[in-house]
DRENMAR-160223 format. One line per field, with one value per residue (C-alpha): residue in one letter; x, y, z. Coordinates in nm, 2 decimals. Example, Ala and Ser with C-alpha at 12.3 -4.5 7.8 and 13.67 -1.06 7.14 Angstrom:
<nodes>
residu [A|S]
X [1.23|1.37]
Y [-0.45|-0.11]
Z [0.78|0.71]
</nodes>
This chain:
<nodes>
residu [M|I|L|A|L|G|L|A|L|A|G|S|C|G|D|G|G|A|L|P|A|D|G|P|L|P|Q|R|V|L|L|I|S|L|D|T|L|R|A|D|H|T|G|F|G|G|H|D|Q|D|T|T|P|F|L|D|S|L|A|E|R|G|V|V|F|D|N|H|F|A|N|S|N|C|T|L|P|S|H|A|T|M|L|T|G|L|H|Y|P|S|H|G|V|F|P|P|K|N|D|T|D|P|I|K|V|L|P|Q|S|A|V|T|L|A|E|R|F|Q|E|E|G|Y|S|T|A|A|F|T|S|H|G|A|W|L|N|E|A|H|G|F|N|Q|G|F|D|H|F|V|S|R|W|T|D|A|D|T|I|I|E|D|Y|L|E|L|V|D|E|S|P|Q|E|N|S|F|T|F|L|H|F|F|D|I|H|S|D|N|A|Q|K|G|P|C|L|P|Y|Q|S|T|P|K|L|V|K|Q|F|A|G|E|K|P|E|G|F|T|G|C|S|S|T|P|G|R|E|H|Q|C|S|S|K|Y|L|K|D|L|S|M|K|I|E|P|L|P|E|D|H|L|E|Y|I|I|G|L|Y|D|A|G|I|R|H|L|D|E|K|L|R|G|L|F|E|E|L|E|K|R|G|Q|L|E|N|T|L|V|I|I|T|S|D|H|G|E|S|F|F|E|H|E|S|M|L|H|D|T|H|H|D|E|V|A|R|V|P|L|I|I|L|L|P|S|T|S|G|V|A|P|R|R|I|E|A|L|T|Q|S|T|D|L|A|P|T|I|L|D|L|C|G|L|E|P|I|G|Q|L|P|S|L|A|P|A|I|M|L|N|E|E|P|D|D|G|L|I|L|F|H|G|H|I|L|V|G|R|D|E|V|G|E|Y|K|F|V|K|T|G|R|N|K|P|P|I|F|Y|D|R|G|E|D|P|G|E|Q|H|N|L|L|S|D|T|Q|Y|Q|T|D|Q|R|A|R|L|L|A|I|Y|T|Q|L|N|E|L|F|A|D|C|K|D|I|N|E|M|L|A|S|L|D|S|G|D|G|A|T|L|S|E|E|R|I|A|E|L|K|N|L|G|Y|L|G|G|G|A|D|E|P|A|R|N|S|D|G|D|S|S|E|Q|Q|E|P|G|D|L]
X [0.00|0.14|0.18|-0.10|-0.36|-0.24|-0.29|-0.62|-0.76|-0.62|-0.92|-1.06|-1.43|-1.41|-1.39|-1.20|-0.85|-0.58|-0.44|-0.06|0.09|0.36|0.57|0.72|0.48|0.56|0.79|0.72|0.41|0.42|0.09|0.12|-0.16|-0.12|-0.37|-0.59|-0.47|-0.75|-0.72|-0.76|-0.46|-0.21|-0.04|-0.16|-0.51|-0.52|-0.40|-0.24|0.02|0.34|0.25|0.35|0.63|0.76|0.41|0.35|0.66|0.52|0.18|0.35|0.48|0.17|-0.20|-0.39|-0.76|-0.92|-1.25|-1.14|-1.33|-1.27|-1.55|-1.55|-1.44|-1.28|-0.93|-1.03|-1.31|-1.14|-0.82|-1.02|-1.18|-0.84|-0.70|-1.00|-1.19|-1.51|-1.74|-1.77|-2.11|-1.96|-1.65|-1.82|-1.50|-1.57|-1.45|-1.64|-1.88|-1.77|-1.54|-1.79|-1.85|-1.66|-1.40|-1.52|-1.24|-1.17|-1.34|-1.09|-1.28|-1.21|-0.90|-0.68|-0.44|-0.15|-0.30|-0.35|0.01|0.14|-0.04|0.16|0.49|0.54|0.70|0.46|0.52|0.33|0.43|0.14|0.15|-0.19|-0.12|-0.47|-0.66|-0.45|-0.32|-0.34|-0.64|-0.85|-0.71|-0.49|-0.20|-0.38|-0.14|0.17|0.49|0.63|0.38|0.46|0.19|0.26|0.21|0.50|0.60|0.74|1.10|1.05|0.83|1.09|1.38|1.21|1.11|1.45|1.61|1.39|1.48|1.85|1.82|1.62|1.58|1.30|1.26|0.88|0.72|0.41|0.45|0.19|0.31|0.07|0.18|-0.02|0.19|-0.07|-0.33|-0.40|-0.23|0.10|0.14|0.10|0.34|0.11|-0.03|0.08|-0.02|-0.25|-0.06|0.30|0.59|0.88|0.91|1.04|0.74|0.50|0.64|0.62|0.27|0.10|0.29|0.30|0.09|-0.22|-0.28|-0.45|-0.38|-0.22|-0.35|-0.56|-0.91|-0.94|-1.27|-1.24|-1.21|-1.12|-0.76|-0.64|-0.83|-0.54|-0.47|-0.75|-0.95|-0.92|-1.04|-1.33|-1.43|-1.43|-1.66|-1.90|-1.90|-1.77|-1.46|-1.48|-1.29|-1.17|-1.10|-0.73|-0.71|-0.88|-0.64|-0.35|-0.48|-0.52|-0.16|-0.05|-0.22|-0.05|0.29|0.23|0.16|0.48|0.67|0.55|0.61|0.98|1.00|0.85|1.11|1.38|1.22|1.21|1.57|1.68|1.47|1.62|1.97|1.88|1.73|1.39|1.19|1.28|0.98|0.77|0.40|0.34|0.00|-0.04|-0.37|-0.54|-0.82|-1.00|-0.94|-1.00|-1.26|-1.19|-1.55|-1.66|-1.97|-1.95|-1.71|-1.34|-1.15|-1.32|-1.67|-1.86|-1.93|-1.85|-1.57|-1.32|-1.33|-1.45|-1.24|-0.88|-0.58|-0.49|-0.17|-0.09|0.27|0.34|0.68|0.83|0.82|0.43|0.41|0.14|0.16|0.09|-0.27|-0.57|-0.88|-1.21|-1.44|-1.58|-1.36|-1.33|-1.11|-1.31|-1.15|-0.80|-0.76|-0.89|-0.70|-0.37|-0.39|-0.51|-0.21|0.01|-0.15|-0.32|-0.68|-0.87|-1.06|-1.34|-1.69|-1.60|-1.44|-1.08|-0.98|-0.67|-0.83|-0.90|-0.55|-0.36|-0.57|-0.58|-0.95|-1.19|-1.34|-1.72|-1.82|-1.85|-2.14|-1.96|-2.09|-1.97|-2.03|-2.36|-2.60|-2.45|-2.44|-2.24|-2.30|-2.37|-2.68|-2.82|-2.91|-2.57|-2.36|-2.54|-2.51|-2.79|-2.78|-3.02|-3.05|-3.22|-3.59|-3.60|-3.41|-3.51|-3.29|-3.05|-2.99|-2.73|-2.68|-2.30|-2.28|-2.47|-2.37|-2.02|-1.99|-2.29|-2.47|-2.83|-3.04|-3.28|-3.52|-3.61|-3.81|-4.14|-4.18|-3.84|-3.94|-4.25|-4.07|-3.78|-3.97|-3.87|-3.50|-3.50|-3.67|-3.43|-3.13|-3.29|-3.35|-2.99|-2.86|-3.09|-3.00|-2.62|-2.65|-2.85|-2.58|-2.32|-2.51|-2.55|-2.17|-2.11|-2.35|-2.19|-1.84|-1.97|-2.12|-1.78|-1.59|-1.83|-1.80|-2.15|-2.03|-2.20|-2.53|-2.45|-2.62|-2.41|-2.52|-2.39|-2.06|-2.02|-2.09|-1.82|-1.57|-1.66|-1.57|-1.24|-1.34|-1.35|-1.02|-1.14|-1.46|-1.74|-1.60|-1.27|-1.19|-1.22|-0.88|-0.85|-0.68|-0.49|-0.37|-0.43|-0.79|-0.75|-0.78|-0.80|-1.01|-0.84|-0.91|-1.14|-1.26|-1.61]
Y [0.00|0.34|0.61|0.82|0.55|0.45|0.80|0.84|0.54|0.65|0.69|0.94|0.85|0.86|0.48|0.48|0.40|0.52|0.26|0.25|0.38|0.20|0.51|0.76|0.97|1.33|1.35|1.72|1.93|2.31|2.49|2.86|3.11|3.46|3.66|3.90|3.78|3.79|3.55|3.80|4.01|3.74|3.68|3.32|3.45|3.68|4.01|4.25|4.37|4.18|4.12|3.76|3.65|3.39|3.25|3.24|3.02|2.78|2.78|2.67|2.36|2.29|2.23|2.56|2.58|2.86|2.87|2.83|3.00|3.08|2.99|3.32|3.68|3.67|3.55|3.35|3.12|3.09|2.94|2.72|2.57|2.53|2.33|2.11|2.06|2.18|2.45|2.76|2.66|2.32|2.45|2.77|2.97|3.34|3.67|3.79|4.08|4.28|4.26|4.07|3.79|3.47|3.35|3.08|2.83|2.56|2.25|2.03|1.72|1.82|1.68|1.93|1.87|1.91|1.65|1.40|1.44|1.43|1.10|0.96|1.06|1.39|1.68|1.98|2.35|2.67|3.03|3.28|3.66|3.73|3.74|3.83|3.54|3.26|3.17|2.93|3.11|3.02|2.66|2.70|2.53|2.19|1.93|2.16|2.05|2.40|2.69|3.07|3.33|3.70|4.02|4.02|4.03|3.80|3.86|3.74|3.44|3.32|3.38|3.19|2.90|2.86|2.87|2.58|2.39|2.44|2.35|2.03|1.92|1.65|1.37|1.40|1.73|1.94|2.32|2.59|2.94|3.24|3.58|3.89|4.13|4.19|4.30|4.67|4.69|4.51|4.38|4.68|4.95|5.24|5.50|5.42|5.39|5.09|4.78|4.80|4.75|4.96|5.31|5.14|4.91|5.19|5.39|5.09|4.99|5.30|5.58|5.93|6.00|6.19|6.54|6.52|6.16|6.08|5.73|5.88|6.04|6.41|6.45|6.69|6.50|6.17|6.25|5.97|5.71|5.57|5.26|5.00|5.26|5.50|5.23|5.16|5.53|5.51|5.21|5.39|5.70|5.91|5.99|6.09|5.88|6.05|5.82|5.88|5.80|5.46|5.38|5.47|5.25|4.96|5.02|5.01|4.67|4.54|4.66|4.48|4.16|4.19|4.27|3.94|3.75|3.85|3.74|3.40|3.36|3.41|3.16|2.89|2.96|2.90|2.59|2.46|2.51|2.31|2.02|2.10|2.11|1.76|1.53|1.82|1.89|2.26|2.42|2.80|2.97|3.26|3.32|3.59|3.87|4.24|4.49|4.81|4.94|4.68|4.65|4.99|4.86|4.85|4.59|4.25|4.29|4.14|3.80|3.89|3.73|4.00|3.87|3.52|3.38|3.31|3.14|2.78|2.62|2.26|2.17|1.80|1.64|1.57|1.20|1.21|1.21|1.48|1.72|2.09|2.19|2.41|2.28|2.47|2.30|2.49|2.41|2.56|2.59|2.30|2.07|2.14|1.92|1.60|1.65|1.72|1.41|1.20|1.31|1.19|0.85|0.93|0.89|1.22|1.43|1.68|1.71|1.68|1.42|1.46|1.61|1.38|1.13|1.41|1.56|1.23|1.08|1.40|1.43|1.72|1.69|1.74|2.09|2.16|2.33|2.64|2.74|3.10|3.16|2.98|3.16|3.19|2.91|2.91|2.62|2.49|2.30|2.21|2.57|2.72|2.87|3.07|3.24|3.24|3.47|3.40|3.73|3.83|3.86|4.22|4.19|4.00|3.71|3.76|3.54|3.59|3.41|3.40|3.28|3.58|3.82|3.73|4.07|3.99|4.32|4.20|4.04|3.83|3.79|4.16|4.03|3.87|3.70|3.54|3.41|3.25|3.10|2.96|2.86|2.49|2.57|2.84|2.61|2.33|2.56|2.70|2.35|2.25|2.55|2.48|2.11|2.18|2.44|2.19|1.92|2.17|2.27|1.90|1.85|2.17|2.05|1.70|1.85|2.09|1.80|1.62|1.93|2.00|1.64|1.55|1.31|1.02|1.16|1.12|0.83|0.56|0.69|1.03|0.90|0.69|1.00|1.19|0.90|0.88|1.25|1.19|1.43|1.22|1.15|0.86|0.74|0.95|0.91|1.06|1.35|1.69|1.86|2.21|2.49|2.77|3.11|3.48|3.56|3.93|3.96|4.26|4.25|4.26|4.58|4.53|4.18|4.10]
Z [0.00|-0.09|0.17|0.02|0.05|0.40|0.53|0.35|0.54|0.87|1.09|0.84|0.91|1.29|1.30|1.63|1.51|1.27|1.03|0.98|0.66|0.46|0.42|0.66|0.86|0.95|1.25|1.32|1.29|1.28|1.31|1.24|1.29|1.14|1.33|1.12|0.78|0.52|0.23|-0.06|0.07|-0.01|-0.34|-0.36|-0.27|-0.57|-0.43|-0.68|-0.42|-0.35|0.02|0.06|-0.17|0.09|0.16|-0.21|-0.25|0.01|-0.16|-0.49|-0.31|-0.10|-0.10|-0.09|0.01|-0.18|0.01|0.37|0.65|1.01|1.24|1.43|1.39|1.73|1.83|2.13|2.00|1.66|1.81|2.05|1.74|1.56|1.85|1.93|1.61|1.79|1.67|1.89|2.04|2.13|2.32|2.44|2.47|2.43|2.59|2.89|2.80|3.10|3.40|3.62|3.37|3.44|3.20|2.97|2.99|2.73|2.86|3.04|2.92|2.56|2.39|2.22|1.94|2.18|2.42|2.14|2.02|2.37|2.42|2.13|2.27|2.08|2.25|2.24|2.25|2.20|2.17|2.15|2.13|2.27|2.64|2.74|2.57|2.44|2.78|3.07|3.22|2.92|2.90|2.60|2.78|2.77|2.64|2.59|2.76|2.70|2.69|2.66|2.63|2.64|2.44|2.20|1.83|1.57|1.66|2.01|1.92|1.66|1.90|2.18|1.95|1.80|2.15|2.25|1.94|2.01|2.38|2.33|1.97|1.95|1.70|1.71|1.79|1.76|1.78|1.77|1.68|1.70|1.54|1.63|1.42|1.14|1.39|1.41|1.75|1.74|2.09|2.33|2.20|2.28|2.04|1.69|1.33|1.26|1.13|1.22|0.97|0.87|0.70|0.39|0.36|0.45|0.16|-0.07|0.00|0.14|-0.02|0.13|0.44|0.34|0.48|0.82|0.89|1.23|1.31|1.58|1.59|1.51|1.68|1.97|2.30|2.12|2.01|2.24|2.03|1.82|1.62|1.68|1.88|1.59|1.35|1.58|1.57|1.19|1.21|1.45|1.22|1.50|1.29|0.92|0.67|0.35|0.06|0.06|0.43|0.37|0.09|0.31|0.59|0.35|0.24|0.60|0.64|0.33|0.46|0.79|0.60|0.40|0.72|0.88|0.56|0.57|0.94|0.84|0.56|0.82|1.06|0.79|0.68|1.04|1.07|0.75|0.88|1.19|0.99|1.14|0.81|0.71|0.73|0.87|0.82|0.81|0.84|0.79|0.85|1.03|1.29|1.10|0.84|0.85|0.71|0.51|0.48|0.23|0.45|0.64|0.90|0.99|1.20|1.21|1.37|1.08|0.92|0.55|0.35|0.42|0.78|0.75|0.46|0.56|0.40|0.45|0.32|0.41|0.32|0.34|0.35|0.01|0.09|0.09|-0.29|-0.28|-0.57|-0.52|-0.60|-0.51|-0.34|-0.42|-0.17|0.13|0.43|0.78|1.09|1.25|0.99|1.10|1.41|1.26|0.94|1.10|1.32|1.03|0.82|1.10|1.11|1.45|1.55|1.47|1.71|1.66|1.50|1.14|0.91|0.82|0.49|0.47|0.23|-0.03|0.02|-0.01|-0.29|-0.50|-0.47|-0.41|-0.07|-0.01|0.07|0.43|0.61|0.75|1.09|1.17|1.54|1.61|1.39|1.04|0.78|0.46|0.22|-0.13|-0.24|-0.58|-0.65|-0.56|-0.28|-0.01|0.33|0.58|0.88|1.17|1.35|1.68|1.73|1.64|1.32|1.00|0.88|0.59|0.29|0.02|-0.31|-0.30|-0.66|-0.81|-0.53|-0.41|-0.24|-0.02|-0.09|-0.15|0.11|-0.09|0.21|0.16|-0.14|-0.03|-0.37|-0.33|0.01|-0.14|-0.44|-0.24|0.07|0.06|0.01|0.28|0.52|0.46|0.52|0.83|0.96|0.89|1.09|1.39|1.39|1.38|1.66|1.87|1.82|1.93|2.24|2.33|2.31|2.52|2.79|2.80|2.84|3.10|3.30|3.29|3.40|3.69|3.82|3.71|3.44|3.62|3.52|3.15|2.97|2.81|2.47|2.55|2.67|2.36|2.15|2.32|2.28|1.91|1.88|2.05|2.32|2.64|2.80|3.01|3.17|3.31|3.66|3.57|3.80|3.64|3.59|3.71|3.52|3.69|3.58|3.61|3.56|3.52|3.14|2.90|2.58|2.25|2.06|1.77|1.86|1.95]
</nodes>
C-alpha cells in the first residue's frame, strides 16, 4: 500500500483508530496562525500587491484551500476551534462581556491537538503573542509541555522558539506558533499607526501619508483614540474617513503583512539550517481577516468574506508524494484538528471528518457546512452557494446568493416574492442551521457535565458519542482537571 492510501484510510471517518501507513509519517508538525490575515490580501489568494512572496513560494509547493473559512471573527473562540476541532457553540470559549462575567475556559474534558500528540509521545510546545486570551487562564496550555503566552512580536516568538529547538531538539514534535503582528495593535506598544511594519514598507505599500492623517481620531475629545480605537471610531461613524485615508490604511495593512512574511522567511531559513523542516508537516492559516469598509465597517466585527475567509496552506513532507494543488471545496477551521492528526496517522478528534483522504488521494473533498459563530451558515446546495444569517428577534434574517452576489450586498429575504418562491429551500437551510446548533449545544452540555464532576449523570449513549468524537479522555467518573492562571484579562481591541 502506498503512503497516500495508507494516510487516507487512517481513521478518516471517525472509526476509532488510525491505520498505519507503509511510508514515513511526519515526525514534526508546525501549526502557524497569522492573526488577522484575510485570504484575498495574499499573493496566492489573488492580491495585486506583493504582500506575501515567501508564503507564495510555500503555496506553490503545498495544498492551498481557496474557500477556507474561520468559524469566528474573534481570536479567542477561533483558536479554540483550531486546537480542538469543535465549533464555537460546542467548546463555548468566548471573551467575557464585562469585568464581572466569568472567564469561559476551554473544557478540560475536551481533547486538544496538543494532548493528542502528547499521548503519542510527541514533545509539544506553544508560543502565543496574545497574552490576554491565548493563555493558561482560558485553558490553551492543555497538552503543551512548553507553553509561553505574552504580548509580543514575531522577533520574540521566533527567538524563543529557536532557543527551545537548540536546547532540546526533538525527533517527534508538535508546535503551535501564533503571530499577532498583522493586527491593528502590534502587541501593546502604545499609540501608533495601525498595522506596524517599517518606514520602507509603508512607503512601498501605502505611499505618502495623506494630509491630516495621524492614526488617531481628530474628533475633539477623542484624540487619544489611536490605532484600533481610531479604526473603531471610523466604524462607528464618530470619525470621518476621507477616501485617501482609507487607501492609506489599506496600504499600512499590506505593509504589515509583508513585514511578517519577511519574518517567516527568516524563521524557515533558520529551521532549514537546523534540519527541522525535514519530514515536517506545516499548516499556515489565520483566525480571521480584516474589514476596510466593504460593509460599512473596519476591524473584524462582521461575518462577511473580508473577515470570514482566511488562507490555509498545508505543506506536506516531500516523501508524501502529494503534488501541489488548489482545493475549491468549502472548508473551515473546524476541519484542522482531525485533518492534522489523520495526516500523521493518528486517530482524529473533533466534530467533522478529516480532509486527509482528499488531500492524499488528490480528490476534491465534499463541501462543508460552514458554521460561523452559532447563527450563520455558509454552504452549497443544488441551487448554488449561499449564506444564511439567523438574526435576533427584532431583526429579520438575511440570505445571500453567493454565486450571483459574491460581495454579499443584496439580502434576498427583503423580497417577499423570493421568500415565497424559495420557501422549501430556505426552510431546509434554516432547519440545517438549527440542527447543527442543537448538536453543538449537546456537546457543550456534555463537556460541562464532565468538567463539573456530574459526568456520572450522562447516559451511556452520550458517553459513547463523546468518545466517538475523540473528546472524552477517560470514563465519566474521571476527576475533572482544574486549570490555573491569572484571571484578570483585558479585551483585544477590535474583537467581538
